C-alpha positions, 0 to 999 in steps of 0.5 A: 562855174558860178551857181547862177551859170550852173542853175541856168544850165541845170534847169533846162536839162532833161532831168525829171525832178528839181528841188530848190530852196531860196535863201533870198528874202526878196519877194521880187527876186523869188517870184522872178526865179519862180517865173524863170523856172516856169518858163525854162524848166524842161516840159517833162520835169516837176519842180519844187521851189521853196522860199520865205520873204520879208514882209510884203503884200502880193496881189493876184495878176487880175486884182485892183491894188486900191481895192485890196490893200490899205496903202496908208498902213502899208506905207507907214509900216514899210510893207512892200506891195507887189503884183505877181504873174499868177491869178488868185487873191491877195496874200501877206508874206513875212518871215513866219510864212513858207511859200511853196511852188510846184511846176509840172506838166499840165497833164499831171496838174490837179488843184488838190494834188500838191495841196494834199502833199503840203497837208501831209507835211503840215500834219507832221507839225499839226494834225488838224490840217486838211484841204477844203472845198476851195483847195485851201489848207485849213485847220479844224479848231475843235476838240478831238472827235470822241468816237474813234469811228468818226476818225477818218483814214490818216491818209485822207487829206480832206478830213481830220479827227477834229470838230469844226463848225460855225463861229469859234469852230470855223476852220482857220485858213493857213494856206491859200493857193494860186495857179498859172497854166500854159501849153507846156507847164502848170504852176501851183504856188501857195503860202503856209502861215507857220508862225507869222508875227503879223497874224493879228494885223494881216486883215488890217493890211488887206482891208482897203478903206476904199472897198465900200466905195470902189467897184472893180472888174477883175478878181476880188479876194475871198476873206477867210479867218486865218491862223498859224500852223504853230497854233494849238496842238503840235506834234513837235516842240515849240522850237519848231522852225520855218526850216523844219516845215520846209524839210517836211515839205521836201520829204513829202515831195521826195516820197511822192516821187520815189526819190532817193534823199541821198542824191539831194544837195544837203538842204540844211535847216540853217538859214546860213547854209552853203549855196550850191547845187547837186546834179544827179541823173534823176534830180537836181537840187540845191540852195540858191540866193540873190546871186541868181540875179546874174541871170539876165532874165531873172534880173529883168523879171525882178525889175518888171515886178518892182515897177509901179507900172506893173503894180498899178497900170495892169489894173482892170477898170474900176469906179470910185463913187461916194454915192450909189450910181448906175454902175454900182448901186450898193448902199454906201456907209456914212462919209466922214463928218468933215467931208462936205455933206453935199458933195458927190464924187464919181471917178472911173479909171482903167489901167491906172489912168483916170478916164472920167471924173465928175465931182459936184457940190450943192451950195446948200449942205442939205440940198443935192438937187442943184449940183455945181461941177468941179473943173476936173479936166486936168485929171483926165488921162492922168496916171493915178500914180503920178498924182501926189495929192488930188489937191494939186489938180482941184485947188487953184490953177491946178484945177483949171479954174479958181478953186477947181469950180467951173468959171460960172460958179467960181467962188459962189455959194447959194444960201437961199434962192436968189441970194449969193455970198462968198464961201470958203471953197478952198477948204471944201475942195481940200476936204474932197482932195483929202478923201480922194487921197485916202481912198487911192493911197496918197495918205 
């Protein structure tokens, strides 16, 4: 029997505990395996699933990709962007990050419960780790507290013996969590930044240029300073690996649930370890990989997560506007110098479809009272993902009128009251299109 067939059978069996380590590095595959475990595992079981992904950006279920991601940078660096099925904020995965997932019965679920378990594992590598008030895992960066009386009980996973404060002493986040609850199952999954080579660029990937101009419904990520678990003090040698962190997490899970490690599949620290399963009366464990795509439900889940429709067309309503408006009265930063000074843009979209848009331009750069509307009818009802560049719909015939302006203002510009002269509207519209392309990930 294949590993996939055995896995499919074992997951549904009334076994109390499961431990799986994935050797796949594909984010869509691993998230689909996780979802399969969430849907199919026995309601009374508790599952630990560990995996590492190639570089990718993972959004929460109710987030806006245009608000959360620098698409231009992600495209340039060939970083995959994907939406998961759980809530929470946007995170960055790479080969220096361990992802953990625990699935359990809802009565056994608590937001801190398995974060505390992971802290115990991390402390074998770095004693500065603790769970904060947001249920994240952070490292306290300061010096060891001089008075031993200030040192907490070693079993206290919410305090450390190290100082922290503001500025340079602000705690550094190494793990964020997200959750998904159903009637029968509870899912807690999170990241563990161990030795990410991208630690200095993660904030760039997660900083959208549209953020000052875009107001979205749904969930926005909470920005926090981050670091690697491997930074600073370590109780193990610098050669500690991702696999050693996985081993420590498995050990803490085993201890928490009073399991016998002798009954587990040999969870070797070698990345090339043999794929297989061990089924025992109290625990099923094993190393799994992309061969689980032989299971139709996992293959279908992966296909769904890979689709642009799932990433973009699940997006709650949002507004993109160059200037303060009724729906979003925040002050705006200066627009680029090349942007037409008199132009105003107001675009609304829902589920990835443009539902309304108004682009107007005064004929005098310093005068915004006399606004002439662009003809944007061809944008209405269109999926943003179907637009290669906004110039296709605002310039020439694609804009529904010459140069994208309403017919009565076609090709004209008012220099002084009562005086008209031809102006290079094509260039102006291309500048507007370029800005929209930048904000919505076309460039």
